C-alpha positions as CSV (number, residue, x, y, z in Angstrom):
1,X,0.0,0.0,0.0
2,X,1.6,3.2,-1.2
3,X,0.8,6.7,-2.6
4,X,1.8,8.4,-5.7
5,X,1.8,12.2,-6.3
6,X,0.9,13.4,-9.8
7,X,1.2,17.1,-10.6
8,X,-0.5,18.3,-13.7
9,X,0.5,21.4,-15.6
10,X,2.7,22.3,-18.5
11,X,3.9,25.4,-16.6
12,X,5.6,23.0,-14.2
13,X,7.4,21.2,-17.0
14,X,8.6,24.6,-18.4
15,X,9.9,25.7,-15.0
16,X,7.6,28.7,-14.9
17,X,6.3,27.7,-11.5
18,X,8.2,26.0,-8.6
19,X,6.5,22.9,-7.6
20,X,6.1,23.4,-3.9
21,X,2.9,21.2,-3.8
22,X,4.9,18.0,-4.2
23,X,7.2,18.8,-1.3
24,X,4.3,19.6,1.0
25,X,2.4,16.4,0.1
26,X,5.5,14.3,0.5
27,X,6.1,15.5,4.0
28,X,2.4,15.1,4.8
29,X,2.4,11.5,3.6
30,X,5.4,10.8,5.8
31,X,3.6,12.3,8.8
32,X,0.7,9.8,8.2
33,X,3.1,6.9,7.8
34,X,2.0,6.5,4.1
35,X,5.0,5.3,2.0
36,X,5.3,6.8,-1.5
37,X,7.8,5.8,-4.1
38,X,6.9,7.9,-7.2
39,X,6.3,11.5,-8.1
40,X,5.1,12.4,-11.5
41,X,4.8,15.7,-13.4
42,X,2.8,15.7,-16.6
43,X,1.7,18.5,-18.9
44,X,-1.8,19.4,-19.9
45,X,-2.1,16.7,-22.5
46,X,-4.9,14.1,-22.2
47,X,-3.0,11.3,-23.9
48,X,0.0,11.6,-21.7
49,X,-2.1,12.1,-18.6
50,X,-4.0,8.9,-19.4
51,X,-0.7,7.0,-19.6
52,X,0.4,8.4,-16.3
53,X,-2.9,7.4,-14.6
54,X,-2.8,3.9,-16.1
55,X,0.8,3.3,-14.8
56,X,0.2,4.9,-11.4
57,X,-3.0,3.0,-10.7
58,X,-1.1,-0.3,-11.1
59,X,1.6,0.5,-8.6
60,X,0.0,2.7,-5.9
61,X,-3.2,2.5,-3.9
62,X,-3.6,6.3,-3.3
63,X,-3.2,8.7,-6.2
64,X,-2.9,12.4,-5.2
65,X,-3.4,14.9,-8.1
66,X,-2.7,18.6,-8.0
67,X,-3.6,21.0,-10.9
68,X,-5.8,20.8,-13.9
69,X,-9.1,21.5,-12.1
70,X,-9.7,25.0,-13.5
71,X,-12.4,26.2,-15.9
72,X,-10.3,26.5,-19.1
73,X,-10.0,23.9,-21.9
74,X,-6.5,22.8,-20.8
75,X,-7.7,21.8,-17.3
76,X,-8.2,18.1,-18.0
77,X,-7.6,16.2,-14.8
78,X,-11.2,15.4,-13.9
79,X,-12.5,14.5,-17.3
80,X,-9.4,12.4,-18.1
81,X,-9.8,10.4,-14.9
82,X,-13.4,9.8,-15.8
83,X,-12.4,8.5,-19.2
84,X,-9.7,6.3,-17.8
85,X,-12.2,4.5,-15.6
86,X,-15.1,4.6,-18.0
87,X,-17.4,6.8,-15.8
88,X,-19.6,9.6,-17.0
89,X,-19.3,13.1,-15.6
90,X,-22.2,14.3,-13.5
91,X,-23.0,18.0,-12.9
92,X,-23.4,18.8,-9.2
93,X,-25.8,21.6,-8.4
94,X,-24.2,22.2,-5.0
95,X,-20.9,23.0,-6.7
96,X,-22.5,25.5,-9.1
97,X,-24.3,27.1,-6.2
98,X,-21.0,27.4,-4.2
99,X,-19.2,28.9,-7.2
100,X,-22.0,31.4,-7.7
101,X,-21.8,32.5,-4.1
102,X,-18.1,33.0,-4.2
103,X,-18.3,35.1,-7.3
104,X,-21.1,37.2,-5.8
105,X,-19.0,37.7,-2.6
106,X,-16.4,39.2,-4.9
107,X,-18.9,41.4,-6.7
108,X,-18.7,39.3,-9.9
109,X,-20.9,37.0,-11.9
110,X,-20.0,33.4,-12.6
111,X,-19.0,32.7,-16.2
112,X,-20.4,29.8,-18.1
113,X,-17.1,28.1,-18.4
114,X,-17.0,27.7,-14.6
115,X,-19.8,25.1,-14.9
116,X,-17.0,22.8,-16.0
117,X,-15.8,22.7,-12.4
118,X,-19.1,21.3,-11.3
119,X,-18.6,18.1,-13.3
120,X,-17.3,15.1,-11.3
121,X,-17.2,11.3,-12.2
122,X,-20.2,9.3,-11.2
123,X,-19.6,7.8,-7.8
124,X,-17.0,10.3,-6.7
125,X,-17.4,12.5,-3.5
126,X,-16.8,16.2,-3.5
127,X,-13.6,17.3,-1.8
128,X,-14.7,20.9,-0.8
129,X,-12.6,23.9,-1.6
130,X,-13.4,26.5,1.0
131,X,-11.6,29.4,-0.7
132,X,-11.4,28.7,-4.4
133,X,-13.8,27.8,-7.1
134,X,-12.2,24.4,-8.0
135,X,-13.4,21.6,-5.8
136,X,-11.6,18.3,-5.8
137,X,-12.9,14.7,-5.6
138,X,-12.4,11.7,-3.4
139,X,-13.0,8.6,-5.5
140,X,-12.6,4.9,-5.4
141,X,-13.2,3.9,-9.0
142,X,-11.9,0.4,-8.5
143,X,-11.2,-1.7,-5.4
144,X,-8.1,-0.8,-3.4
145,X,-7.6,2.5,-5.2
146,X,-8.3,5.9,-3.8
147,X,-8.0,9.1,-5.9
148,X,-7.9,12.6,-4.5
149,X,-7.7,15.7,-6.6
150,X,-6.7,19.2,-5.6
151,X,-6.2,22.5,-7.4
152,X,-2.7,23.7,-8.1
153,X,-3.0,26.8,-6.0
154,X,-0.9,25.9,-2.9
155,X,-3.0,27.7,-0.3
156,X,-6.2,26.1,-1.6
157,X,-4.6,22.6,-1.8
158,X,-3.1,22.8,1.7
159,X,-6.4,23.8,3.4
160,X,-8.3,21.1,1.5
161,X,-5.7,18.5,2.5
162,X,-5.9,19.5,6.2
163,X,-9.7,19.9,6.5
164,X,-10.9,17.0,4.4
165,X,-8.2,14.7,3.0
166,X,-6.4,14.0,6.2
167,X,-9.5,13.1,8.2
168,X,-10.6,10.8,5.4
169,X,-7.3,9.0,5.3
170,X,-7.3,8.6,9.0
171,X,-10.8,7.2,8.9
172,X,-9.4,4.6,6.5
173,X,-6.8,3.5,9.1
174,X,-3.9,5.6,8.0
175,X,-1.9,7.7,10.4
176,X,-1.4,5.0,13.1
177,X,2.3,5.1,12.3
178,X,4.5,8.0,11.2
179,X,7.7,8.2,9.2
180,X,9.9,10.6,11.2
181,X,13.3,11.8,10.0
182,X,16.3,13.5,11.4
183,X,18.8,15.1,9.1
184,X,22.5,15.2,10.2
185,X,24.6,17.8,8.5
186,X,28.3,17.7,7.6
187,X,30.9,20.1,6.2
188,X,34.4,19.6,5.0
189,X,34.0,16.0,3.9
190,X,32.8,14.6,0.5
191,X,29.8,12.4,0.2
192,X,31.8,9.3,-0.8
193,X,34.3,9.8,2.1
194,X,31.5,10.1,4.6
195,X,29.7,7.1,3.1
196,X,32.8,5.0,3.4
197,X,33.1,5.9,7.1
198,X,29.5,5.1,8.0
199,X,28.8,2.4,5.4
200,X,27.7,-0.1,8.0
201,X,24.6,2.0,8.8
202,X,23.2,1.8,5.3
203,X,21.9,-1.7,5.7
204,X,19.6,-0.8,8.6
205,X,15.9,-1.2,8.0
206,X,14.3,0.7,10.9
207,X,15.7,3.3,11.1
208,X,17.1,3.7,7.6
209,X,20.1,5.9,6.8
210,X,20.6,7.6,3.4
211,X,23.2,10.2,2.2
212,X,22.4,13.4,0.4
213,X,24.8,15.8,-1.2
214,X,24.2,19.5,-1.8
215,X,26.5,22.5,-2.6
216,X,29.3,22.5,0.0
217,X,27.5,20.1,2.3
218,X,26.7,16.5,2.9
219,X,23.6,15.3,4.8
220,X,22.6,11.9,6.2
221,X,18.9,11.3,6.7
222,X,17.9,8.9,9.5
223,X,14.2,7.8,9.2
224,X,12.2,5.6,11.5
225,X,8.6,4.3,11.1
226,X,6.9,4.1,14.5
227,X,3.7,5.0,16.3
228,X,4.9,8.3,17.6
229,X,7.7,10.8,17.3
230,X,8.9,9.9,20.8
231,X,9.4,6.3,19.7
232,X,11.1,7.4,16.5
233,X,13.6,9.5,18.4
234,X,14.4,6.6,20.7
235,X,15.3,4.5,17.7
236,X,17.1,7.3,15.8
237,X,19.1,8.8,18.7
238,X,21.7,6.0,19.3
239,X,22.4,5.7,15.5
240,X,22.8,9.4,15.2
241,X,25.2,9.5,18.1
242,X,27.3,6.8,16.7
243,X,27.5,8.6,13.3
244,X,28.3,11.9,15.0
245,X,31.1,10.3,16.9
246,X,32.6,8.7,13.7
247,X,32.3,12.0,11.8
248,X,34.0,14.1,14.4
249,X,34.5,17.8,13.6
250,X,32.9,17.3,10.1
251,X,29.5,17.1,11.8
252,X,28.1,20.6,12.5
253,X,24.3,20.3,13.2
254,X,21.0,18.7,12.3
255,X,17.7,19.5,10.7
256,X,17.4,23.3,10.3
257,X,20.8,24.1,11.7
258,X,23.0,26.3,9.4
259,X,26.7,27.1,9.8
260,X,25.7,30.7,10.7
261,X,23.4,29.8,13.5
262,X,25.8,27.2,14.9
263,X,28.7,29.6,14.9
264,X,26.4,32.2,16.4
265,X,25.4,29.9,19.2
266,X,29.1,29.1,19.9
267,X,30.0,32.8,20.1
268,X,27.1,33.6,22.3
269,X,27.9,30.8,24.7
270,X,31.5,32.0,25.0
271,X,30.4,35.6,25.1
272,X,32.7,36.5,22.3
273,X,32.4,38.7,19.2
274,X,33.5,38.6,15.6
275,X,34.1,40.9,12.7
276,X,34.8,40.2,9.0
277,X,37.0,41.6,6.2
278,X,35.9,40.6,2.8
279,X,37.3,41.0,-0.7
280,X,36.0,38.5,-3.3
281,X,32.8,37.7,-1.4
282,X,31.7,41.4,-1.3
283,X,29.7,41.1,2.0
284,X,28.4,37.6,1.6
285,X,30.0,36.4,4.8
286,X,28.5,39.3,6.7
287,X,25.1,38.7,5.2
288,X,25.2,35.1,6.5
289,X,25.8,36.4,10.0
290,X,23.1,39.0,9.9
291,X,20.5,36.6,8.5
292,X,20.3,35.2,12.1
293,X,18.0,37.2,14.4
294,X,20.0,38.6,17.4
295,X,23.3,38.3,15.6
296,X,24.2,41.8,16.8
297,X,25.0,40.2,20.2
298,X,28.2,38.8,18.6
299,X,28.7,40.1,15.1
300,X,29.9,43.7,15.1
301,X,30.4,44.4,11.5
302,X,32.9,44.3,8.7
303,X,34.8,45.9,5.9
304,X,34.4,45.1,2.2
305,X,38.0,45.8,0.9
306,X,38.1,45.3,-2.8
307,X,40.7,47.9,-3.6
308,X,44.2,47.5,-2.1
309,X,44.1,51.1,-0.8
310,X,41.2,50.0,1.4
311,X,43.1,47.0,2.6
312,X,46.0,49.2,3.6
313,X,44.1,52.2,5.1
314,X,41.4,50.3,7.0
315,X,42.9,46.9,7.7
316,X,46.6,47.7,8.1
317,X,47.6,45.4,5.3
318,X,51.2,46.2,4.4
319,X,52.2,47.6,1.0
320,X,55.1,45.2,1.1
321,X,52.9,42.1,1.4
322,X,50.7,43.3,-1.4
323,X,53.7,44.0,-3.7
324,X,55.5,40.8,-3.0
325,X,52.6,38.3,-2.5
326,X,49.6,39.9,-4.1
327,X,46.2,40.6,-2.6
328,X,45.3,36.9,-3.0
329,X,47.8,35.3,-0.6
330,X,48.0,33.8,2.8
331,X,49.9,36.7,4.4
332,X,47.3,39.3,3.1
333,X,44.5,37.1,4.4
334,X,46.2,37.0,7.8
335,X,46.8,40.7,7.9
336,X,43.2,41.4,6.9
337,X,41.9,39.2,9.8
338,X,44.2,40.8,12.3
339,X,43.3,44.3,10.9
340,X,39.5,43.9,11.2
341,X,39.8,42.4,14.7
342,X,41.9,45.4,15.8
343,X,39.8,48.0,13.9
344,X,36.5,46.9,15.4
345,X,37.8,45.6,18.7
346,X,36.3,42.1,18.4
347,X,37.5,38.8,19.9
348,X,37.7,37.1,16.4
349,X,38.6,38.5,13.0
350,X,37.8,36.5,9.8
351,X,38.9,37.5,6.3
352,X,38.4,36.3,2.8
353,X,40.5,37.2,-0.3
354,X,40.4,35.3,-3.6
355,X,39.6,35.2,-7.3
356,X,35.9,34.7,-7.9
357,X,36.2,35.1,-11.7
358,X,35.2,34.8,-14.4
359,X,38.4,36.7,-15.2
360,X,41.5,37.6,-13.2
361,X,43.0,34.1,-12.9
362,X,46.5,33.1,-13.9
363,X,48.3,29.8,-14.1
364,X,49.8,30.4,-10.7
365,X,46.6,31.9,-9.2
366,X,43.6,30.4,-11.0
367,X,40.0,31.4,-10.7
368,X,38.6,29.7,-7.5
369,X,41.7,30.3,-5.4
370,X,40.7,31.7,-2.1
371,X,42.5,32.4,1.2
372,X,40.6,32.6,4.5
373,X,42.3,34.1,7.5
374,X,41.2,33.8,11.2
375,X,42.6,35.8,14.1
376,X,41.7,34.4,17.5
377,X,41.2,36.2,20.9
378,X,44.9,35.8,21.8
379,X,46.1,37.4,18.6
380,X,47.1,34.2,16.9
381,X,46.3,34.2,13.2
382,X,46.2,31.4,10.6
383,X,45.1,31.2,7.0
384,X,43.6,28.4,4.9
385,X,44.1,28.0,1.2
386,X,41.0,26.8,-0.7
387,X,40.7,25.9,-4.4
388,X,37.1,25.8,-5.6
389,X,37.9,25.3,-9.2
390,X,36.6,27.0,-12.3
391,X,33.0,27.4,-11.1
392,X,30.6,30.2,-11.5
393,X,31.3,33.4,-9.7
394,X,28.3,33.1,-7.4
395,X,29.2,29.6,-6.4
396,X,32.8,30.5,-5.5
397,X,31.6,33.4,-3.4
398,X,29.1,31.2,-1.6
399,X,31.5,28.4,-1.0
400,X,34.1,30.9,0.3
401,X,31.7,32.4,2.8
402,X,30.5,28.9,4.0
403,X,34.1,27.7,4.4
404,X,35.0,30.8,6.4
405,X,32.1,30.1,8.7
406,X,33.1,26.4,9.0
407,X,36.8,27.2,9.8
408,X,35.6,29.6,12.6
409,X,33.2,26.9,13.9
410,X,36.0,24.4,14.2
411,X,38.2,26.8,16.1
412,X,35.4,27.8,18.4
413,X,34.5,24.1,19.1
414,X,38.1,23.3,20.0
415,X,38.1,26.2,22.4
416,X,34.9,25.1,24.1
C-alpha cells in the first residue's frame, strides 16, 4: 500500500512555477506513515495524462493529483480520470451554487465556463474547496484505489488537505504510524568519504540511513517508522550519536541548523564577538551572519575591501605584502583578519580574499583560489588555502563564505 503524487501542468514542466505542492504532500504523507515511491509531473495533455494514470493505478493504492481543475480547456484532470475508468461526468448543483456564491461575494458573476468545475465522475465524492472555485474529488473507481484531486494553488490545496483529505485518510486507518526523519549535516567532507566511514549503517531497516549531497555540504537522513515521534527519536538517537562520533569535527548540526546559527550559538555561549574583512565575497559572509536574528550580540560588522588602498588604510595590510605576494595570498588574508579584529575591537577576526572570476585568474593563481584568515582572541592568526575550481562566480563566493564560517566553527569548538 503506497501513494503516488501526480502534478498536472505544462507550466511546471517549463519551469515557470516552482512545484512546492509535491514537497508539501510528500512530508504530509510521511507524517501519516504512508509510503510513496513515485512522483510524476505531466503536462496538460490528455494522452500523456491517461498514460500516467494507467501506470500509477497499477503501482499505488492512493493517487494524489494537483492541478488541472480550473475552468479552461487545458484543465483536463477530472475528465481524463473519468475517461480512464469509463465513468460519465455528472454535474453537481451544489458545486454550481458554491461557485456562484463565491463570485457574488467578490462582486462578480459566474462565467459559463465555470460550470465545467461542477462536473465530477459518477460515484465520486466532492472534496470541498473553502476558498477557491475548483473543488476536488475523493473517489474509489476500482477496489483498493483511492483518488484525490486538488487545485494547483498551494494555499487552496493545503487547506483542502488538512480539512478533508487527512480526516478521510485517518478514517481509513492511515496515520497510526508515522515516518519521522532527522537530518544530520556535515561540512568539510565529501559524500563518498563520509559514506565510506558510515557504510555499516546503510543496511539498517528501521531506522534507515541515506546520504544526500548539496552544494558544499553532505547530509545523512535517518528515518524511522513508528507509532509516535517519541518512539522514533528513541530509535534514531543511538544511531545518530554513533555517526556523529565517527564524523567528528565534520558534523556541524542537524535538521534546520545552518553554519551561521551554529557559529552564532558558539560565540554567544562564549560571550565573544567577531568581525569580518571581505574581498572577493563582497559582503556575503557578513550577510550570512546578519541573517540570524539577534546576531548583533556577537557580530559587530565588517569591511568590504576590494581595492588595495582600502586594505591598507582600513585593515593595516602592508604595502610590502601586497607588492611581494599579491592581494590573494595567505599573508594578506592573515593581515586582513588581524586588521579587522583590531579595527572593530572584536575577539575574532575573519577574512576572505580570492579570485571569484570569471576573469582575473592566472596559471599560478587560477579562478577559484581563495585564502581565509582567522585571528583568535589571543592574537594568533592562521590562513587556509582553498581551491574551488573554475566554477561560477556566485558559487565560488558562496562556498568561500561557507568555508570561512566552517573554519571559525571548528576553532570555536576546539576552544569550548
